[in-house]
C-alpha atoms as an extended CHARMM CRD file, in Angstrom:
* protein
*
       125  EXT
         1         1  UNK       CA              0.0000000000        0.0000000000        0.0000000000  PROA      1               0.0000000000
         2         2  UNK       CA              1.3550000000        3.4130000000       -0.9030000000  PROA      2               0.0000000000
         3         3  UNK       CA              1.3450000000        6.3700000000        1.4670000000  PROA      3               0.0000000000
         4         4  UNK       CA             -1.3070000000        8.1270000000       -0.6130000000  PROA      4               0.0000000000
         5         5  UNK       CA             -3.5760000000        5.0660000000       -0.4940000000  PROA      5               0.0000000000
         6         6  UNK       CA             -2.9980000000        4.8670000000        3.2570000000  PROA      6               0.0000000000
         7         7  UNK       CA             -4.0780000000        8.5110000000        3.6980000000  PROA      7               0.0000000000
         8         8  UNK       CA             -7.2470000000        7.9160000000        1.6840000000  PROA      8               0.0000000000
         9         9  UNK       CA             -7.9400000000        4.7050000000        3.5960000000  PROA      9               0.0000000000
        10        10  UNK       CA             -7.5760000000        6.5310000000        6.9290000000  PROA      10              0.0000000000
        11        11  UNK       CA            -10.0050000000        9.2380000000        5.8480000000  PROA      11              0.0000000000
        12        12  UNK       CA            -12.6550000000        6.7570000000        4.7310000000  PROA      12              0.0000000000
        13        13  UNK       CA            -12.1990000000        4.6590000000        7.8670000000  PROA      13              0.0000000000
        14        14  UNK       CA            -12.6030000000        7.7730000000       10.0440000000  PROA      14              0.0000000000
        15        15  UNK       CA            -15.7640000000        8.6930000000        8.1350000000  PROA      15              0.0000000000
        16        16  UNK       CA            -17.1600000000        5.1940000000        8.5880000000  PROA      16              0.0000000000
        17        17  UNK       CA            -16.3860000000        5.2230000000       12.3200000000  PROA      17              0.0000000000
        18        18  UNK       CA            -18.0060000000        8.6540000000       12.7110000000  PROA      18              0.0000000000
        19        19  UNK       CA            -21.1390000000        7.5780000000       10.8600000000  PROA      19              0.0000000000
        20        20  UNK       CA            -21.4980000000        4.2880000000       12.7300000000  PROA      20              0.0000000000
        21        21  UNK       CA            -20.8640000000        5.8880000000       16.1240000000  PROA      21              0.0000000000
        22        22  UNK       CA            -23.2830000000        8.7410000000       15.4680000000  PROA      22              0.0000000000
        23        23  UNK       CA            -26.0640000000        6.4780000000       14.2750000000  PROA      23              0.0000000000
        24        24  UNK       CA            -25.6200000000        4.0350000000       17.1500000000  PROA      24              0.0000000000
        25        25  UNK       CA            -25.5660000000        6.7540000000       19.8250000000  PROA      25              0.0000000000
        26        26  UNK       CA            -28.6910000000        8.3690000000       18.3810000000  PROA      26              0.0000000000
        27        27  UNK       CA            -30.3090000000        4.9130000000       18.4320000000  PROA      27              0.0000000000
        28        28  UNK       CA            -29.3230000000        4.5080000000       22.0880000000  PROA      28              0.0000000000
        29        29  UNK       CA            -26.7130000000        1.8050000000       21.5700000000  PROA      29              0.0000000000
        30        30  UNK       CA            -23.6010000000        2.7820000000       23.5210000000  PROA      30              0.0000000000
        31        31  UNK       CA            -21.7170000000       -0.5170000000       23.1700000000  PROA      31              0.0000000000
        32        32  UNK       CA            -21.4140000000       -0.4390000000       19.3850000000  PROA      32              0.0000000000
        33        33  UNK       CA            -19.2340000000        2.7390000000       19.2800000000  PROA      33              0.0000000000
        34        34  UNK       CA            -16.7170000000        1.0930000000       21.6060000000  PROA      34              0.0000000000
        35        35  UNK       CA            -16.6050000000       -2.0190000000       19.4300000000  PROA      35              0.0000000000
        36        36  UNK       CA            -16.3740000000        0.0610000000       16.2400000000  PROA      36              0.0000000000
        37        37  UNK       CA            -13.5460000000        2.2350000000       17.6230000000  PROA      37              0.0000000000
        38        38  UNK       CA            -11.5680000000       -0.7860000000       18.8330000000  PROA      38              0.0000000000
        39        39  UNK       CA            -12.0350000000       -2.5730000000       15.5160000000  PROA      39              0.0000000000
        40        40  UNK       CA            -10.9930000000        0.5450000000       13.5990000000  PROA      40              0.0000000000
        41        41  UNK       CA             -7.8220000000        0.8100000000       15.6840000000  PROA      41              0.0000000000
        42        42  UNK       CA             -6.9290000000       -2.7960000000       14.9170000000  PROA      42              0.0000000000
        43        43  UNK       CA             -7.5900000000       -2.2320000000       11.2150000000  PROA      43              0.0000000000
        44        44  UNK       CA             -5.3800000000        0.8790000000       11.2540000000  PROA      44              0.0000000000
        45        45  UNK       CA             -2.5180000000       -1.0030000000       12.9060000000  PROA      45              0.0000000000
        46        46  UNK       CA             -2.7780000000       -3.7500000000       10.3010000000  PROA      46              0.0000000000
        47        47  UNK       CA             -2.9450000000       -1.2390000000        7.4520000000  PROA      47              0.0000000000
        48        48  UNK       CA             -0.0030000000        0.7740000000        8.7820000000  PROA      48              0.0000000000
        49        49  UNK       CA              2.2030000000       -2.3240000000        8.6980000000  PROA      49              0.0000000000
        50        50  UNK       CA              1.4640000000       -2.7440000000        4.9960000000  PROA      50              0.0000000000
        51        51  UNK       CA              2.5400000000        0.7760000000        4.0180000000  PROA      51              0.0000000000
        52        52  UNK       CA              5.7020000000        0.9300000000        1.9470000000  PROA      52              0.0000000000
        53        53  UNK       CA              8.0390000000        3.7600000000        2.8610000000  PROA      53              0.0000000000
        54        54  UNK       CA              8.4550000000        6.0090000000        5.8530000000  PROA      54              0.0000000000
        55        55  UNK       CA              5.2700000000        7.3040000000        7.4770000000  PROA      55              0.0000000000
        56        56  UNK       CA              6.9440000000        9.4270000000       10.1460000000  PROA      56              0.0000000000
        57        57  UNK       CA             10.5190000000       10.3470000000       10.9940000000  PROA      57              0.0000000000
        58        58  UNK       CA             12.3450000000       11.7180000000       14.0390000000  PROA      58              0.0000000000
        59        59  UNK       CA             11.2630000000       15.3070000000       13.3460000000  PROA      59              0.0000000000
        60        60  UNK       CA              7.6210000000       14.2730000000       13.4290000000  PROA      60              0.0000000000
        61        61  UNK       CA              8.0790000000       12.5660000000       16.7830000000  PROA      61              0.0000000000
        62        62  UNK       CA              9.9380000000       15.5820000000       18.1880000000  PROA      62              0.0000000000
        63        63  UNK       CA              7.2440000000       17.9570000000       16.9390000000  PROA      63              0.0000000000
        64        64  UNK       CA              4.5530000000       15.7130000000       18.4290000000  PROA      64              0.0000000000
        65        65  UNK       CA              6.3800000000       15.6840000000       21.7620000000  PROA      65              0.0000000000
        66        66  UNK       CA              6.7370000000       19.4590000000       21.7420000000  PROA      66              0.0000000000
        67        67  UNK       CA              3.0710000000       19.9130000000       20.8670000000  PROA      67              0.0000000000
        68        68  UNK       CA              2.0420000000       17.5030000000       23.6320000000  PROA      68              0.0000000000
        69        69  UNK       CA              4.2100000000       19.2930000000       26.1790000000  PROA      69              0.0000000000
        70        70  UNK       CA              2.8130000000       22.7170000000       25.2390000000  PROA      70              0.0000000000
        71        71  UNK       CA             -0.7550000000       21.3840000000       25.2130000000  PROA      71              0.0000000000
        72        72  UNK       CA             -0.3040000000       19.8450000000       28.6420000000  PROA      72              0.0000000000
        73        73  UNK       CA              1.1780000000       23.0260000000       30.0920000000  PROA      73              0.0000000000
        74        74  UNK       CA             -1.4220000000       25.3270000000       28.5540000000  PROA      74              0.0000000000
        75        75  UNK       CA             -4.3520000000       23.1350000000       29.5710000000  PROA      75              0.0000000000
        76        76  UNK       CA             -3.0710000000       22.8350000000       33.1210000000  PROA      76              0.0000000000
        77        77  UNK       CA             -2.5870000000       26.5850000000       33.4880000000  PROA      77              0.0000000000
        78        78  UNK       CA             -5.9190000000       27.4880000000       31.8880000000  PROA      78              0.0000000000
        79        79  UNK       CA             -7.8180000000       24.8350000000       33.8610000000  PROA      79              0.0000000000
        80        80  UNK       CA             -6.2690000000       26.0040000000       37.1380000000  PROA      80              0.0000000000
        81        81  UNK       CA             -7.0860000000       29.6650000000       36.4590000000  PROA      81              0.0000000000
        82        82  UNK       CA            -10.5920000000       28.8170000000       35.2490000000  PROA      82              0.0000000000
        83        83  UNK       CA            -11.3190000000       26.6390000000       38.2550000000  PROA      83              0.0000000000
        84        84  UNK       CA            -10.1980000000       29.3960000000       40.6400000000  PROA      84              0.0000000000
        85        85  UNK       CA            -12.3640000000       31.9740000000       38.8780000000  PROA      85              0.0000000000
        86        86  UNK       CA            -15.3620000000       29.6430000000       38.8480000000  PROA      86              0.0000000000
        87        87  UNK       CA            -14.8960000000       28.7950000000       42.5230000000  PROA      87              0.0000000000
        88        88  UNK       CA            -14.7920000000       32.5220000000       43.3190000000  PROA      88              0.0000000000
        89        89  UNK       CA            -18.0580000000       32.9930000000       41.4030000000  PROA      89              0.0000000000
        90        90  UNK       CA            -19.8480000000       29.9600000000       42.8640000000  PROA      90              0.0000000000
        91        91  UNK       CA            -22.1250000000       32.1490000000       44.9880000000  PROA      91              0.0000000000
        92        92  UNK       CA            -23.6100000000       33.6680000000       41.8440000000  PROA      92              0.0000000000
        93        93  UNK       CA            -24.3440000000       30.3490000000       40.1520000000  PROA      93              0.0000000000
        94        94  UNK       CA            -24.3520000000       26.9760000000       41.8870000000  PROA      94              0.0000000000
        95        95  UNK       CA            -23.3310000000       25.1850000000       38.7010000000  PROA      95              0.0000000000
        96        96  UNK       CA            -19.9170000000       26.8570000000       38.7320000000  PROA      96              0.0000000000
        97        97  UNK       CA            -18.6270000000       24.7800000000       41.6500000000  PROA      97              0.0000000000
        98        98  UNK       CA            -18.8920000000       21.3080000000       40.0540000000  PROA      98              0.0000000000
        99        99  UNK       CA            -17.4590000000       22.6550000000       36.8150000000  PROA      99              0.0000000000
       100       100  UNK       CA            -14.5410000000       24.1630000000       38.7350000000  PROA      100             0.0000000000
       101       101  UNK       CA            -13.9390000000       20.8910000000       40.5530000000  PROA      101             0.0000000000
       102       102  UNK       CA            -13.9430000000       18.8990000000       37.3190000000  PROA      102             0.0000000000
       103       103  UNK       CA            -11.4330000000       21.3050000000       35.8000000000  PROA      103             0.0000000000
       104       104  UNK       CA             -9.1990000000       21.1900000000       38.8770000000  PROA      104             0.0000000000
       105       105  UNK       CA             -9.2710000000       17.4010000000       39.2090000000  PROA      105             0.0000000000
       106       106  UNK       CA             -8.7270000000       16.8830000000       35.4760000000  PROA      106             0.0000000000
       107       107  UNK       CA             -5.6810000000       19.1740000000       35.5630000000  PROA      107             0.0000000000
       108       108  UNK       CA             -4.2910000000       17.3360000000       38.5920000000  PROA      108             0.0000000000
       109       109  UNK       CA             -5.0000000000       13.9440000000       37.0540000000  PROA      109             0.0000000000
       110       110  UNK       CA             -3.3420000000       14.9690000000       33.8240000000  PROA      110             0.0000000000
       111       111  UNK       CA             -0.2240000000       16.1760000000       35.6490000000  PROA      111             0.0000000000
       112       112  UNK       CA             -0.0300000000       12.9360000000       37.6600000000  PROA      112             0.0000000000
       113       113  UNK       CA             -0.4570000000       10.8450000000       34.5110000000  PROA      113             0.0000000000
       114       114  UNK       CA              2.2470000000       12.8530000000       32.7630000000  PROA      114             0.0000000000
       115       115  UNK       CA              4.6170000000       12.3550000000       35.7040000000  PROA      115             0.0000000000
       116       116  UNK       CA              4.1080000000        8.5880000000       35.7200000000  PROA      116             0.0000000000
       117       117  UNK       CA              4.4790000000        8.3040000000       31.9520000000  PROA      117             0.0000000000
       118       118  UNK       CA              7.5940000000       10.4900000000       31.9800000000  PROA      118             0.0000000000
       119       119  UNK       CA              9.2350000000        8.2600000000       34.6050000000  PROA      119             0.0000000000
       120       120  UNK       CA              8.1540000000        5.1310000000       32.7530000000  PROA      120             0.0000000000
       121       121  UNK       CA              9.5940000000        6.2590000000       29.4160000000  PROA      121             0.0000000000
       122       122  UNK       CA             12.7040000000        7.6500000000       31.0860000000  PROA      122             0.0000000000
       123       123  UNK       CA             13.4080000000        4.1940000000       32.5020000000  PROA      123             0.0000000000
       124       124  UNK       CA             12.9690000000        2.5310000000       29.0980000000  PROA      124             0.0000000000
       125       125  UNK       CA             15.8100000000        4.4930000000       27.4900000000  PROA      125             0.0000000000
């Protein structure tokens, strides 16, 4: 499979997954999207192994790592600031407090996950 065919295949597979998941959620079936997503991931792994040529190089992985680091930092900062502002405004609207807590816990959880993954990958090298 060429790289161009692989790109087209990925687009059509993503469209099929989106259609199937949308239709099944509207129909009230919440198990089918999980099965469809898992099957699509397996199909993508199998298709990626059949691609001739280089799909990604070291620059792509470095750029992805930089983008992930910046995304993590920006989300954490924005979630922390937003949660503090929403907690300060919780007297005006009672719905602000649970939203603030979700933001705060998600930022903390993301930082903890990043710490564990960083240590894990640091030990593998």
